C-alpha positions as YAML, in Angstrom:
chain: A
units: angstrom
residues:
- id: 1
  name: MET
  ca: [-30.89, 24.03, 4.10]
- id: 2
  name: ALA
  ca: [-30.52, 27.34, 6.31]
- id: 3
  name: ARG
  ca: [-27.12, 27.77, 6.50]
- id: 4
  name: PRO
  ca: [-25.06, 27.71, 10.43]
- id: 5
  name: ARG
  ca: [-24.57, 31.38, 11.43]
- id: 6
  name: SER
  ca: [-22.89, 32.45, 14.44]
- id: 7
  name: ALA
  ca: [-25.18, 33.04, 17.64]
- id: 8
  name: SER
  ca: [-25.24, 35.92, 19.96]
- id: 9
  name: CYS
  ca: [-26.99, 38.18, 21.46]
- id: 10
  name: THR
  ca: [-26.95, 42.11, 22.64]
- id: 11
  name: CYS
  ca: [-28.04, 41.52, 26.24]
- id: 12
  name: ASN
  ca: [-29.62, 45.00, 27.67]
- id: 13
  name: THR
  ca: [-30.35, 43.59, 30.95]
- id: 14
  name: SER
  ca: [-30.82, 45.38, 33.89]
- id: 15
  name: ALA
  ca: [-28.84, 45.25, 36.81]
- id: 16
  name: TRP
  ca: [-31.34, 46.15, 39.53]
- id: 17
  name: LEU
  ca: [-35.35, 45.36, 40.97]
- id: 18
  name: TYR
  ca: [-37.41, 48.73, 41.43]
- id: 19
  name: ALA
  ca: [-40.28, 49.49, 43.37]
- id: 20
  name: ARG
  ca: [-42.07, 51.78, 40.28]
- id: 21
  name: THR
  ca: [-44.86, 53.02, 42.70]
- id: 22
  name: ILE
  ca: [-41.71, 54.29, 45.56]
- id: 23
  name: ARG
  ca: [-38.76, 54.69, 43.24]
- id: 24
  name: GLU
  ca: [-36.78, 52.83, 45.50]
- id: 25
  name: ARG
  ca: [-34.04, 49.98, 44.94]
- id: 26
  name: LEU
  ca: [-35.35, 46.25, 45.86]
- id: 27
  name: GLY
  ca: [-32.50, 44.35, 44.91]
- id: 28
  name: SER
  ca: [-30.74, 42.70, 41.57]
- id: 29
  name: VAL
  ca: [-31.44, 40.65, 39.00]
- id: 30
  name: SER
  ca: [-28.68, 38.91, 37.08]
- id: 31
  name: LEU
  ca: [-29.44, 36.16, 33.69]
- id: 32
  name: SER
  ca: [-27.15, 33.68, 32.91]
- id: 33
  name: VAL
  ca: [-27.02, 30.93, 30.02]
- id: 34
  name: ARG
  ca: [-26.29, 27.36, 31.97]
- id: 35
  name: GLY
  ca: [-26.65, 23.79, 29.37]
- id: 36
  name: SER
  ca: [-25.76, 25.46, 25.85]
- id: 37
  name: VAL
  ca: [-25.52, 22.14, 23.40]
- id: 38
  name: GLY
  ca: [-25.20, 23.24, 19.88]
- id: 39
  name: ASP
  ca: [-25.93, 20.82, 16.99]
- id: 40
  name: ALA
  ca: [-26.22, 18.53, 19.29]
- id: 41
  name: GLN
  ca: [-22.56, 18.85, 20.73]
- id: 42
  name: PRO
  ca: [-21.93, 20.71, 24.50]
- id: 43
  name: LEU
  ca: [-21.07, 24.43, 23.91]
- id: 44
  name: GLN
  ca: [-19.24, 27.50, 26.52]
- id: 45
  name: THR
  ca: [-20.81, 30.71, 26.50]
- id: 46
  name: LEU
  ca: [-18.65, 33.66, 25.70]
- id: 47
  name: ILE
  ca: [-19.27, 37.13, 26.44]
- id: 48
  name: SER
  ca: [-17.45, 40.54, 24.09]
- id: 49
  name: PRO
  ca: [-17.37, 44.11, 25.82]
- id: 50
  name: ASP
  ca: [-16.27, 44.78, 22.46]
- id: 51
  name: LYS
  ca: [-18.70, 44.56, 20.15]
- id: 52
  name: GLY
  ca: [-17.11, 40.71, 19.05]
- id: 53
  name: GLU
  ca: [-14.26, 42.30, 18.99]
- id: 54
  name: ASN
  ca: [-12.87, 40.04, 22.28]
- id: 55
  name: TRP
  ca: [-14.51, 37.26, 23.64]
- id: 56
  name: THR
  ca: [-14.16, 35.37, 26.74]
- id: 57
  name: PRO
  ca: [-15.83, 32.32, 28.70]
- id: 58
  name: ASP
  ca: [-18.78, 33.14, 30.81]
- id: 59
  name: PRO
  ca: [-22.59, 32.48, 31.53]
- id: 60
  name: TYR
  ca: [-23.13, 35.56, 33.21]
- id: 61
  name: MET
  ca: [-25.56, 38.07, 30.75]
- id: 62
  name: TYR
  ca: [-24.22, 42.07, 30.94]
- id: 63
  name: PRO
  ca: [-26.18, 45.53, 29.98]
- id: 64
  name: GLY
  ca: [-24.73, 45.62, 25.86]
- id: 65
  name: GLN
  ca: [-22.55, 43.18, 25.76]
- id: 66
  name: TYR
  ca: [-22.55, 39.59, 23.09]
- id: 67
  name: LEU
  ca: [-23.30, 36.89, 24.46]
- id: 68
  name: GLY
  ca: [-21.79, 33.88, 21.98]
- id: 69
  name: PHE
  ca: [-21.49, 29.49, 21.94]
- id: 70
  name: ALA
  ca: [-18.75, 28.14, 21.36]
- id: 71
  name: ARG
  ca: [-17.01, 25.07, 21.60]
- id: 72
  name: ALA
  ca: [-15.08, 24.04, 24.53]
- id: 73
  name: GLY
  ca: [-12.39, 25.55, 24.93]
- id: 74
  name: GLU
  ca: [-12.32, 27.92, 21.49]
- id: 75
  name: THR
  ca: [-12.80, 31.33, 22.62]
- id: 76
  name: LEU
  ca: [-15.13, 32.56, 18.60]
- id: 77
  name: PRO
  ca: [-18.35, 32.19, 18.56]
- id: 78
  name: ALA
  ca: [-19.23, 28.23, 16.33]
- id: 79
  name: PRO
  ca: [-21.96, 28.31, 13.71]
- id: 80
  name: ILE
  ca: [-24.38, 26.71, 14.73]
- id: 81
  name: ARG
  ca: [-28.28, 25.39, 13.27]
- id: 82
  name: GLN
  ca: [-29.82, 25.01, 16.65]
- id: 83
  name: LEU
  ca: [-28.68, 26.04, 20.02]
- id: 84
  name: VAL
  ca: [-31.01, 24.00, 23.24]
- id: 85
  name: ALA
  ca: [-29.94, 25.68, 26.57]
- id: 86
  name: SER
  ca: [-31.40, 27.54, 29.89]
- id: 87
  name: LEU
  ca: [-31.73, 30.97, 31.09]
- id: 88
  name: ARG
  ca: [-31.43, 31.25, 34.33]
- id: 89
  name: VAL
  ca: [-33.07, 34.21, 36.42]
- id: 90
  name: ASP
  ca: [-31.91, 35.30, 39.53]
- id: 91
  name: THR
  ca: [-32.78, 37.69, 41.95]
- id: 92
  name: SER
  ca: [-32.11, 38.92, 45.72]
- id: 93
  name: ILE
  ca: [-33.80, 41.58, 47.53]
- id: 94
  name: SER
  ca: [-32.26, 43.97, 49.77]
- id: 95
  name: PRO
  ca: [-31.76, 43.57, 53.55]
- id: 96
  name: ALA
  ca: [-35.68, 44.86, 55.00]
- id: 97
  name: ASN
  ca: [-33.69, 46.74, 57.29]
- id: 98
  name: THR
  ca: [-32.58, 48.51, 54.38]
- id: 99
  name: LEU
  ca: [-35.73, 49.21, 52.67]
- id: 100
  name: THR
  ca: [-38.68, 51.88, 53.89]
- id: 101
  name: LEU
  ca: [-41.04, 49.99, 52.28]
- id: 102
  name: ASN
  ca: [-44.30, 50.33, 54.52]
- id: 103
  name: GLU
  ca: [-46.27, 48.02, 52.11]
- id: 104
  name: ARG
  ca: [-46.04, 45.18, 50.41]
- id: 105
  name: VAL
  ca: [-45.02, 45.74, 46.80]
- id: 106
  name: PRO
  ca: [-45.26, 43.58, 43.75]
- id: 107
  name: LEU
  ca: [-42.46, 42.26, 41.84]
- id: 108
  name: ASP
  ca: [-43.30, 44.38, 37.82]
- id: 109
  name: GLY
  ca: [-40.92, 44.37, 35.18]
- id: 110
  name: SER
  ca: [-39.35, 42.70, 31.82]
- id: 111
  name: ILE
  ca: [-35.41, 42.17, 30.09]
- id: 112
  name: THR
  ca: [-35.33, 42.47, 27.23]
- id: 113
  name: LEU
  ca: [-32.85, 40.22, 24.66]
- id: 114
  name: ASP
  ca: [-31.66, 41.14, 20.96]
- id: 115
  name: LEU
  ca: [-31.07, 38.21, 19.56]
- id: 116
  name: ARG
  ca: [-28.81, 39.00, 16.11]
- id: 117
  name: TYR
  ca: [-27.33, 36.41, 13.95]
- id: 118
  name: LEU
  ca: [-23.44, 37.17, 13.10]
...
């Protein structure tokens, strides 16, 4: 049987949407984790701006910060065997009057999450 470990990830997400062909900022993107359940227990999402030294409840992911999961009211990541959660991706497009687009530009990109078991 696998030993439970604290779950965390280093969130290397981009905060802006760009059009490759015209190199213009089109809007923004944000990621958050919702409805986290670990080993059949509800969890809250934590972030750490200092590589795991300090943790704060926050469902949003930020570039270069760690993300962890804890039982309600706790502020350290909990050891868990199985995690089920929803990853929410929110995008927003800048107002048309602030863009110099003369044609349709498809949104094309990727986000990478680095998972680490502590």
